[in-house]
Structures are given as structure tokens and as C-alpha cells.
PDB file of N, CA, C and O in Angstrom:
ATOM      1  N   MET A   1     -91.763  33.185  62.619  1.00  0.00           N
ATOM      2  CA  MET A   1     -92.979  32.415  62.448  1.00  0.00           C
ATOM      3  C   MET A   1     -92.930  31.133  63.278  1.00  0.00           C
ATOM      4  O   MET A   1     -93.924  30.739  63.889  1.00  0.00           O
ATOM      5  N   TYR A   2     -91.760  30.486  63.291  1.00  0.00           N
ATOM      6  CA  TYR A   2     -91.622  29.257  64.073  1.00  0.00           C
ATOM      7  C   TYR A   2     -91.832  29.531  65.563  1.00  0.00           C
ATOM      8  O   TYR A   2     -92.392  28.705  66.284  1.00  0.00           O
ATOM      9  N   ILE A   3     -91.380  30.688  66.005  1.00  0.00           N
ATOM     10  CA  ILE A   3     -91.537  31.045  67.416  1.00  0.00           C
ATOM     11  C   ILE A   3     -93.015  31.210  67.755  1.00  0.00           C
ATOM     12  O   ILE A   3     -93.478  30.746  68.796  1.00  0.00           O
ATOM     13  N   LEU A   4     -93.745  31.872  66.872  1.00  0.00           N
ATOM     14  CA  LEU A   4     -95.182  32.056  67.090  1.00  0.00           C
ATOM     15  C   LEU A   4     -95.898  30.717  67.192  1.00  0.00           C
ATOM     16  O   LEU A   4     -96.700  30.505  68.101  1.00  0.00           O
ATOM     17  N   ILE A   5     -95.612  29.823  66.269  1.00  0.00           N
ATOM     18  CA  ILE A   5     -96.260  28.508  66.260  1.00  0.00           C
ATOM     19  C   ILE A   5     -95.911  27.742  67.531  1.00  0.00           C
ATOM     20  O   ILE A   5     -96.776  27.104  68.131  1.00  0.00           O
ATOM     21  N   THR A   6     -94.652  27.805  67.939  1.00  0.00           N
ATOM     22  CA  THR A   6     -94.228  27.115  69.161  1.00  0.00           C
ATOM     23  C   THR A   6     -94.949  27.680  70.382  1.00  0.00           C
ATOM     24  O   THR A   6     -95.430  26.924  71.226  1.00  0.00           O
ATOM     25  N   LYS A   7     -95.024  29.009  70.475  1.00  0.00           N
ATOM     26  CA  LYS A   7     -95.699  29.634  71.613  1.00  0.00           C
ATOM     27  C   LYS A   7     -97.183  29.284  71.638  1.00  0.00           C
ATOM     28  O   LYS A   7     -97.747  29.023  72.701  1.00  0.00           O
ATOM     29  N   MET A   8     -97.806  29.279  70.476  1.00  0.00           N
ATOM     30  CA  MET A   8     -99.229  28.936  70.416  1.00  0.00           C
ATOM     31  C   MET A   8     -99.450  27.478  70.819  1.00  0.00           C
ATOM     32  O   MET A   8    -100.416  27.159  71.511  1.00  0.00           O
ATOM     33  N   HIS A   9     -98.558  26.603  70.385  1.00  0.00           N
ATOM     34  CA  HIS A   9     -98.682  25.189  70.718  1.00  0.00           C
ATOM     35  C   HIS A   9     -98.510  24.974  72.223  1.00  0.00           C
ATOM     36  O   HIS A   9     -99.258  24.210  72.833  1.00  0.00           O
ATOM     37  N   LEU A  10     -97.535  25.641  72.812  1.00  0.00           N
ATOM     38  CA  LEU A  10     -97.325  25.538  74.251  1.00  0.00           C
ATOM     39  C   LEU A  10     -98.531  26.081  75.016  1.00  0.00           C
ATOM     40  O   LEU A  10     -98.951  25.508  76.021  1.00  0.00           O
ATOM     41  N   ARG A  11     -99.080  27.195  74.527  1.00  0.00           N
ATOM     42  CA  ARG A  11    -100.266  27.779  75.169  1.00  0.00           C
ATOM     43  C   ARG A  11    -101.458  26.821  75.074  1.00  0.00           C
ATOM     44  O   ARG A  11    -102.212  26.672  76.036  1.00  0.00           O
ATOM     45  N   LEU A  12    -101.625  26.186  73.939  1.00  0.00           N
ATOM     46  CA  LEU A  12    -102.719  25.224  73.784  1.00  0.00           C
ATOM     47  C   LEU A  12    -102.539  24.062  74.756  1.00  0.00           C
ATOM     48  O   LEU A  12    -103.502  23.630  75.389  1.00  0.00           O
ATOM     49  N   ASN A  13    -101.328  23.560  74.877  1.00  0.00           N
ATOM     50  CA  ASN A  13    -101.071  22.471  75.829  1.00  0.00           C
ATOM     51  C   ASN A  13    -101.404  22.895  77.256  1.00  0.00           C
ATOM     52  O   ASN A  13    -102.013  22.138  78.012  1.00  0.00           O
ATOM     53  N   GLN A  14    -101.001  24.105  77.614  1.00  0.00           N
ATOM     54  CA  GLN A  14    -101.284  24.632  78.948  1.00  0.00           C
ATOM     55  C   GLN A  14    -102.794  24.759  79.166  1.00  0.00           C
ATOM     56  O   GLN A  14    -103.311  24.403  80.225  1.00  0.00           O
ATOM     57  N   LEU A  15    -103.474  25.258  78.175  1.00  0.00           N
ATOM     58  CA  LEU A  15    -104.919  25.432  78.261  1.00  0.00           C
ATOM     59  C   LEU A  15    -105.630  24.086  78.420  1.00  0.00           C
ATOM     60  O   LEU A  15    -106.580  23.971  79.195  1.00  0.00           O
ATOM     61  N   ILE A  16    -105.176  23.089  77.700  1.00  0.00           N
ATOM     62  CA  ILE A  16    -105.752  21.746  77.800  1.00  0.00           C
ATOM     63  C   ILE A  16    -105.579  21.206  79.219  1.00  0.00           C
ATOM     64  O   ILE A  16    -106.501  20.618  79.784  1.00  0.00           O
ATOM     65  N   GLU A  17    -104.397  21.408  79.785  1.00  0.00           N
ATOM     66  CA  GLU A  17    -104.160  20.961  81.164  1.00  0.00           C
ATOM     67  C   GLU A  17    -105.070  21.703  82.142  1.00  0.00           C
ATOM     68  O   GLU A  17    -105.640  21.096  83.048  1.00  0.00           O
ATOM     69  N   GLU A  18    -105.203  23.014  81.958  1.00  0.00           N
ATOM     70  CA  GLU A  18    -106.057  23.820  82.841  1.00  0.00           C
ATOM     71  C   GLU A  18    -107.514  23.373  82.791  1.00  0.00           C
ATOM     72  O   GLU A  18    -108.238  23.489  83.780  1.00  0.00           O
ATOM     73  N   LYS A  19    -107.936  22.870  81.658  1.00  0.00           N
ATOM     74  CA  LYS A  19    -109.326  22.442  81.475  1.00  0.00           C
ATOM     75  C   LYS A  19    -109.497  20.949  81.745  1.00  0.00           C
ATOM     76  O   LYS A  19    -110.466  20.334  81.300  1.00  0.00           O
ATOM     77  N   ASN A  20    -108.545  20.376  82.481  1.00  0.00           N
ATOM     78  CA  ASN A  20    -108.588  18.958  82.857  1.00  0.00           C
ATOM     79  C   ASN A  20    -108.708  18.032  81.645  1.00  0.00           C
ATOM     80  O   ASN A  20    -109.445  17.047  81.664  1.00  0.00           O
ATOM     81  N   TYR A  21    -107.983  18.368  80.618  1.00  0.00           N
ATOM     82  CA  TYR A  21    -107.907  17.565  79.386  1.00  0.00           C
ATOM     83  C   TYR A  21    -109.245  17.392  78.687  1.00  0.00           C
ATOM     84  O   TYR A  21    -109.474  16.408  77.983  1.00  0.00           O
ATOM     85  N   ASN A  22    -110.117  18.360  78.894  1.00  0.00           N
ATOM     86  CA  ASN A  22    -111.417  18.355  78.219  1.00  0.00           C
ATOM     87  C   ASN A  22    -111.233  19.034  76.853  1.00  0.00           C
ATOM     88  O   ASN A  22    -111.231  20.261  76.755  1.00  0.00           O
ATOM     89  N   LEU A  23    -111.081  18.233  75.822  1.00  0.00           N
ATOM     90  CA  LEU A  23    -110.816  18.765  74.484  1.00  0.00           C
ATOM     91  C   LEU A  23    -112.051  19.386  73.844  1.00  0.00           C
ATOM     92  O   LEU A  23    -111.956  20.014  72.790  1.00  0.00           O
ATOM     93  N   LEU A  24    -113.200  19.216  74.469  1.00  0.00           N
ATOM     94  CA  LEU A  24    -114.430  19.805  73.948  1.00  0.00           C
ATOM     95  C   LEU A  24    -114.780  21.123  74.629  1.00  0.00           C
ATOM     96  O   LEU A  24    -115.812  21.723  74.332  1.00  0.00           O
ATOM     97  N   ASP A  25    -113.923  21.571  75.539  1.00  0.00           N
ATOM     98  CA  ASP A  25    -114.124  22.862  76.187  1.00  0.00           C
ATOM     99  C   ASP A  25    -114.082  23.968  75.130  1.00  0.00           C
ATOM    100  O   ASP A  25    -113.254  23.936  74.221  1.00  0.00           O
ATOM    101  N   GLU A  26    -114.976  24.936  75.258  1.00  0.00           N
ATOM    102  CA  GLU A  26    -115.083  26.004  74.252  1.00  0.00           C
ATOM    103  C   GLU A  26    -113.774  26.765  74.064  1.00  0.00           C
ATOM    104  O   GLU A  26    -113.382  27.068  72.937  1.00  0.00           O
ATOM    105  N   GLU A  27    -113.107  27.069  75.158  1.00  0.00           N
ATOM    106  CA  GLU A  27    -111.850  27.828  75.075  1.00  0.00           C
ATOM    107  C   GLU A  27    -110.754  27.014  74.386  1.00  0.00           C
ATOM    108  O   GLU A  27    -109.981  27.553  73.595  1.00  0.00           O
ATOM    109  N   VAL A  28    -110.691  25.734  74.685  1.00  0.00           N
ATOM    110  CA  VAL A  28    -109.713  24.843  74.047  1.00  0.00           C
ATOM    111  C   VAL A  28    -110.005  24.745  72.553  1.00  0.00           C
ATOM    112  O   VAL A  28    -109.095  24.850  71.731  1.00  0.00           O
ATOM    113  N   LEU A  29    -111.262  24.547  72.209  1.00  0.00           N
ATOM    114  CA  LEU A  29    -111.639  24.445  70.795  1.00  0.00           C
ATOM    115  C   LEU A  29    -111.323  25.731  70.033  1.00  0.00           C
ATOM    116  O   LEU A  29    -110.810  25.688  68.914  1.00  0.00           O
ATOM    117  N   HIS A  30    -111.629  26.860  70.639  1.00  0.00           N
ATOM    118  CA  HIS A  30    -111.384  28.145  69.984  1.00  0.00           C
ATOM    119  C   HIS A  30    -109.888  28.358  69.738  1.00  0.00           C
ATOM    120  O   HIS A  30    -109.488  28.747  68.641  1.00  0.00           O
ATOM    121  N   TYR A  31    -109.071  28.105  70.749  1.00  0.00           N
ATOM    122  CA  TYR A  31    -107.630  28.317  70.590  1.00  0.00           C
ATOM    123  C   TYR A  31    -107.040  27.309  69.605  1.00  0.00           C
ATOM    124  O   TYR A  31    -106.140  27.640  68.834  1.00  0.00           O
ATOM    125  N   SER A  32    -107.542  26.100  69.635  1.00  0.00           N
ATOM    126  CA  SER A  32    -107.093  25.079  68.698  1.00  0.00           C
ATOM    127  C   SER A  32    -107.403  25.480  67.254  1.00  0.00           C
ATOM    128  O   SER A  32    -106.594  25.254  66.354  1.00  0.00           O
ATOM    129  N   GLN A  33    -108.570  26.071  67.042  1.00  0.00           N
ATOM    130  CA  GLN A  33    -108.939  26.538  65.706  1.00  0.00           C
ATOM    131  C   GLN A  33    -108.030  27.678  65.255  1.00  0.00           C
ATOM    132  O   GLN A  33    -107.661  27.754  64.083  1.00  0.00           O
ATOM    133  N   ARG A  34    -107.671  28.560  66.179  1.00  0.00           N
ATOM    134  CA  ARG A  34    -106.748  29.652  65.847  1.00  0.00           C
ATOM    135  C   ARG A  34    -105.399  29.092  65.418  1.00  0.00           C
ATOM    136  O   ARG A  34    -104.822  29.540  64.427  1.00  0.00           O
ATOM    137  N   LEU A  35    -104.895  28.109  66.169  1.00  0.00           N
ATOM    138  CA  LEU A  35    -103.618  27.491  65.825  1.00  0.00           C
ATOM    139  C   LEU A  35    -103.720  26.779  64.480  1.00  0.00           C
ATOM    140  O   LEU A  35    -102.792  26.850  63.674  1.00  0.00           O
ATOM    141  N   ASP A  36    -104.817  26.103  64.231  1.00  0.00           N
ATOM    142  CA  ASP A  36    -105.018  25.437  62.938  1.00  0.00           C
ATOM    143  C   ASP A  36    -104.962  26.427  61.778  1.00  0.00           C
ATOM    144  O   ASP A  36    -104.380  26.133  60.734  1.00  0.00           O
ATOM    145  N   LYS A  37    -105.563  27.592  61.961  1.00  0.00           N
ATOM    146  CA  LYS A  37    -105.547  28.608  60.908  1.00  0.00           C
ATOM    147  C   LYS A  37    -104.130  29.099  60.636  1.00  0.00           C
ATOM    148  O   LYS A  37    -103.735  29.277  59.484  1.00  0.00           O
ATOM    149  N   VAL A  38    -103.378  29.315  61.699  1.00  0.00           N
ATOM    150  CA  VAL A  38    -101.992  29.765  61.539  1.00  0.00           C
ATOM    151  C   VAL A  38    -101.172  28.694  60.824  1.00  0.00           C
ATOM    152  O   VAL A  38    -100.404  28.997  59.911  1.00  0.00           O
ATOM    153  N   LEU A  39    -101.339  27.444  61.244  1.00  0.00           N
ATOM    154  CA  LEU A  39    -100.594  26.350  60.620  1.00  0.00           C
ATOM    155  C   LEU A  39    -100.973  26.168  59.151  1.00  0.00           C
ATOM    156  O   LEU A  39    -100.107  25.929  58.310  1.00  0.00           O
ATOM    157  N   SER A  40    -102.250  26.281  58.848  1.00  0.00           N
ATOM    158  CA  SER A  40    -102.696  26.145  57.458  1.00  0.00           C
ATOM    159  C   SER A  40    -102.107  27.241  56.582  1.00  0.00           C
ATOM    160  O   SER A  40    -101.632  26.978  55.478  1.00  0.00           O
ATOM    161  N   ARG A  41    -102.140  28.459  57.080  1.00  0.00           N
ATOM    162  CA  ARG A  41    -101.588  29.582  56.315  1.00  0.00           C
ATOM    163  C   ARG A  41    -100.082  29.430  56.144  1.00  0.00           C
ATOM    164  O   ARG A  41     -99.545  29.681  55.065  1.00  0.00           O
ATOM    165  N   PHE A  42     -99.407  29.021  57.207  1.00  0.00           N
ATOM    166  CA  PHE A  42     -97.965  28.829  57.146  1.00  0.00           C
ATOM    167  C   PHE A  42     -97.623  27.747  56.125  1.00  0.00           C
ATOM    168  O   PHE A  42     -96.706  27.924  55.323  1.00  0.00           O
ATOM    169  N   ASN A  43     -98.348  26.634  56.145  1.00  0.00           N
ATOM    170  CA  ASN A  43     -98.103  25.561  55.178  1.00  0.00           C
ATOM    171  C   ASN A  43     -98.344  26.032  53.752  1.00  0.00           C
ATOM    172  O   ASN A  43     -97.614  25.651  52.837  1.00  0.00           O
ATOM    173  N   LYS A  44     -99.354  26.848  53.564  1.00  0.00           N
ATOM    174  CA  LYS A  44     -99.637  27.364  52.237  1.00  0.00           C
ATOM    175  C   LYS A  44     -98.473  28.225  51.740  1.00  0.00           C
ATOM    176  O   LYS A  44     -98.072  28.133  50.580  1.00  0.00           O
ATOM    177  N   ILE A  45     -97.943  29.049  52.619  1.00  0.00           N
ATOM    178  CA  ILE A  45     -96.815  29.921  52.255  1.00  0.00           C
ATOM    179  C   ILE A  45     -95.577  29.089  51.946  1.00  0.00           C
ATOM    180  O   ILE A  45     -94.892  29.332  50.952  1.00  0.00           O
ATOM    181  N   VAL A  46     -95.291  28.111  52.796  1.00  0.00           N
ATOM    182  CA  VAL A  46     -94.093  27.288  52.634  1.00  0.00           C
ATOM    183  C   VAL A  46     -94.167  26.456  51.354  1.00  0.00           C
ATOM    184  O   VAL A  46     -93.153  26.229  50.693  1.00  0.00           O
ATOM    185  N   ASN A  47     -95.367  26.008  51.011  1.00  0.00           N
ATOM    186  CA  ASN A  47     -95.524  25.147  49.849  1.00  0.00           C
ATOM    187  C   ASN A  47     -95.658  25.911  48.531  1.00  0.00           C
ATOM    188  O   ASN A  47     -95.924  25.313  47.488  1.00  0.00           O
ATOM    189  N   GLN A  48     -95.476  27.207  48.577  1.00  0.00           N
ATOM    190  CA  GLN A  48     -95.522  27.993  47.341  1.00  0.00           C
ATOM    191  C   GLN A  48     -94.408  27.534  46.391  1.00  0.00           C
ATOM    192  O   GLN A  48     -93.474  26.833  46.779  1.00  0.00           O
ATOM    193  N   ASP A  49     -94.543  27.942  45.185  1.00  0.00           N
ATOM    194  CA  ASP A  49     -93.530  27.636  44.182  1.00  0.00           C
ATOM    195  C   ASP A  49     -92.152  28.052  44.697  1.00  0.00           C
ATOM    196  O   ASP A  49     -91.986  29.153  45.223  1.00  0.00           O
ATOM    197  N   ALA A  50     -91.181  27.180  44.546  1.00  0.00           N
ATOM    198  CA  ALA A  50     -89.826  27.432  45.055  1.00  0.00           C
ATOM    199  C   ALA A  50     -89.225  28.699  44.451  1.00  0.00           C
ATOM    200  O   ALA A  50     -88.388  29.339  45.089  1.00  0.00           O
ATOM    201  N   ASN A  51     -89.618  29.067  43.273  1.00  0.00           N
ATOM    202  CA  ASN A  51     -89.066  30.257  42.632  1.00  0.00           C
ATOM    203  C   ASN A  51     -89.557  31.548  43.272  1.00  0.00           C
ATOM    204  O   ASN A  51     -88.848  32.554  43.268  1.00  0.00           O
ATOM    205  N   SER A  52     -90.761  31.524  43.818  1.00  0.00           N
ATOM    206  CA  SER A  52     -91.311  32.758  44.379  1.00  0.00           C
ATOM    207  C   SER A  52     -90.792  33.034  45.778  1.00  0.00           C
ATOM    208  O   SER A  52     -90.725  34.196  46.178  1.00  0.00           O
ATOM    209  N   GLY A  53     -90.422  32.010  46.539  1.00  0.00           N
ATOM    210  CA  GLY A  53     -89.909  32.200  47.892  1.00  0.00           C
ATOM    211  C   GLY A  53     -90.996  32.649  48.840  1.00  0.00           C
ATOM    212  O   GLY A  53     -92.161  32.754  48.457  1.00  0.00           O
ATOM    213  N   LEU A  54     -90.613  32.915  50.089  1.00  0.00           N
ATOM    214  CA  LEU A  54     -91.567  33.371  51.090  1.00  0.00           C
ATOM    215  C   LEU A  54     -91.892  34.831  50.896  1.00  0.00           C
ATOM    216  O   LEU A  54     -91.005  35.653  50.668  1.00  0.00           O
ATOM    217  N   ASN A  55     -93.140  35.144  50.984  1.00  0.00           N
ATOM    218  CA  ASN A  55     -93.600  36.521  50.897  1.00  0.00           C
ATOM    219  C   ASN A  55     -93.700  37.060  52.324  1.00  0.00           C
ATOM    220  O   ASN A  55     -94.575  36.647  53.085  1.00  0.00           O
ATOM    221  N   SER A  56     -92.813  37.972  52.685  1.00  0.00           N
ATOM    222  CA  SER A  56     -92.755  38.460  54.068  1.00  0.00           C
ATOM    223  C   SER A  56     -94.042  39.156  54.476  1.00  0.00           C
ATOM    224  O   SER A  56     -94.407  39.128  55.652  1.00  0.00           O
ATOM    225  N   CYS A  57     -94.732  39.772  53.545  1.00  0.00           N
ATOM    226  CA  CYS A  57     -95.998  40.428  53.854  1.00  0.00           C
ATOM    227  C   CYS A  57     -97.015  39.388  54.305  1.00  0.00           C
ATOM    228  O   CYS A  57     -97.744  39.627  55.268  1.00  0.00           O
ATOM    229  N   GLU A  58     -97.082  38.253  53.642  1.00  0.00           N
ATOM    230  CA  GLU A  58     -98.019  37.204  54.016  1.00  0.00           C
ATOM    231  C   GLU A  58     -97.666  36.626  55.375  1.00  0.00           C
ATOM    232  O   GLU A  58     -98.559  36.355  56.179  1.00  0.00           O
ATOM    233  N   VAL A  59     -96.393  36.434  55.646  1.00  0.00           N
ATOM    234  CA  VAL A  59     -95.970  35.915  56.942  1.00  0.00           C
ATOM    235  C   VAL A  59     -96.358  36.894  58.035  1.00  0.00           C
ATOM    236  O   VAL A  59     -96.828  36.474  59.092  1.00  0.00           O
ATOM    237  N   ASN A  60     -96.173  38.189  57.808  1.00  0.00           N
ATOM    238  CA  ASN A  60     -96.530  39.205  58.799  1.00  0.00           C
ATOM    239  C   ASN A  60     -98.032  39.214  59.036  1.00  0.00           C
ATOM    240  O   ASN A  60     -98.466  39.378  60.176  1.00  0.00           O
ATOM    241  N   ASN A  61     -98.832  39.044  58.001  1.00  0.00           N
ATOM    242  CA  ASN A  61    -100.278  39.031  58.165  1.00  0.00           C
ATOM    243  C   ASN A  61    -100.728  37.857  59.025  1.00  0.00           C
ATOM    244  O   ASN A  61    -101.641  38.007  59.838  1.00  0.00           O
ATOM    245  N   VAL A  62    -100.114  36.705  58.865  1.00  0.00           N
ATOM    246  CA  VAL A  62    -100.461  35.548  59.670  1.00  0.00           C
ATOM    247  C   VAL A  62    -100.129  35.844  61.122  1.00  0.00           C
ATOM    248  O   VAL A  62    -100.915  35.528  62.015  1.00  0.00           O
ATOM    249  N   THR A  63     -98.982  36.442  61.364  1.00  0.00           N
ATOM    250  CA  THR A  63     -98.569  36.766  62.729  1.00  0.00           C
ATOM    251  C   THR A  63     -99.555  37.715  63.374  1.00  0.00           C
ATOM    252  O   THR A  63     -99.928  37.510  64.529  1.00  0.00           O
ATOM    253  N   LYS A  64     -99.991  38.749  62.669  1.00  0.00           N
ATOM    254  CA  LYS A  64    -100.938  39.719  63.214  1.00  0.00           C
ATOM    255  C   LYS A  64    -102.278  39.057  63.525  1.00  0.00           C
ATOM    256  O   LYS A  64    -102.901  39.382  64.535  1.00  0.00           O
ATOM    257  N   CYS A  65    -102.728  38.142  62.682  1.00  0.00           N
ATOM    258  CA  CYS A  65    -104.015  37.491  62.889  1.00  0.00           C
ATOM    259  C   CYS A  65    -103.988  36.538  64.088  1.00  0.00           C
ATOM    260  O   CYS A  65    -105.014  36.316  64.731  1.00  0.00           O
ATOM    261  N   ALA A  66    -102.835  35.987  64.378  1.00  0.00           N
ATOM    262  CA  ALA A  66    -102.746  34.993  65.432  1.00  0.00           C
ATOM    263  C   ALA A  66    -102.686  35.610  66.825  1.00  0.00           C
ATOM    264  O   ALA A  66    -103.000  34.947  67.813  1.00  0.00           O
ATOM    265  N   ILE A  67    -102.294  36.843  66.903  1.00  0.00           N
ATOM    266  CA  ILE A  67    -102.087  37.470  68.223  1.00  0.00           C
ATOM    267  C   ILE A  67    -103.380  37.837  68.867  1.00  0.00           C
ATOM    268  O   ILE A  67    -103.387  38.373  69.976  1.00  0.00           O
TER     269      ILE A  67
END
């Protein structure tokens, strides 16, 4: 999961540079929203009750949605 987030973040940075740092570009906004969704889901999973632990099915679903 950490690898996915890192790759998405690097891709977003690259995209921002390609668009001349125009943060309002449609492609930048769309990819940024995708990364936000992945981060939100990941935070939700991590912040679950310590007794339940990480649910691998939920982590896999986030990965599939982000690709």
C-alpha cells in the first residue's frame, strides 16, 4: 500500500510539472482527487480499532480502485 501511495504521489508531482504548475488543470485535479481517495481509505483502514487489525481485503480493494 505504501508503494502505491508513493508512486501516485510521484506521478502527481510529475503531472504538476508537466502542466507548468497549473494546479487547476483538469488532469491535475482529477489525479489529485484519486490520490485523496486512496489516502482517505488508507487512513480509515489504519485508524480502525487496534484489535481488528488491517483487513487485507479492504487494502486490496483500495489498490484496485487506484490503478
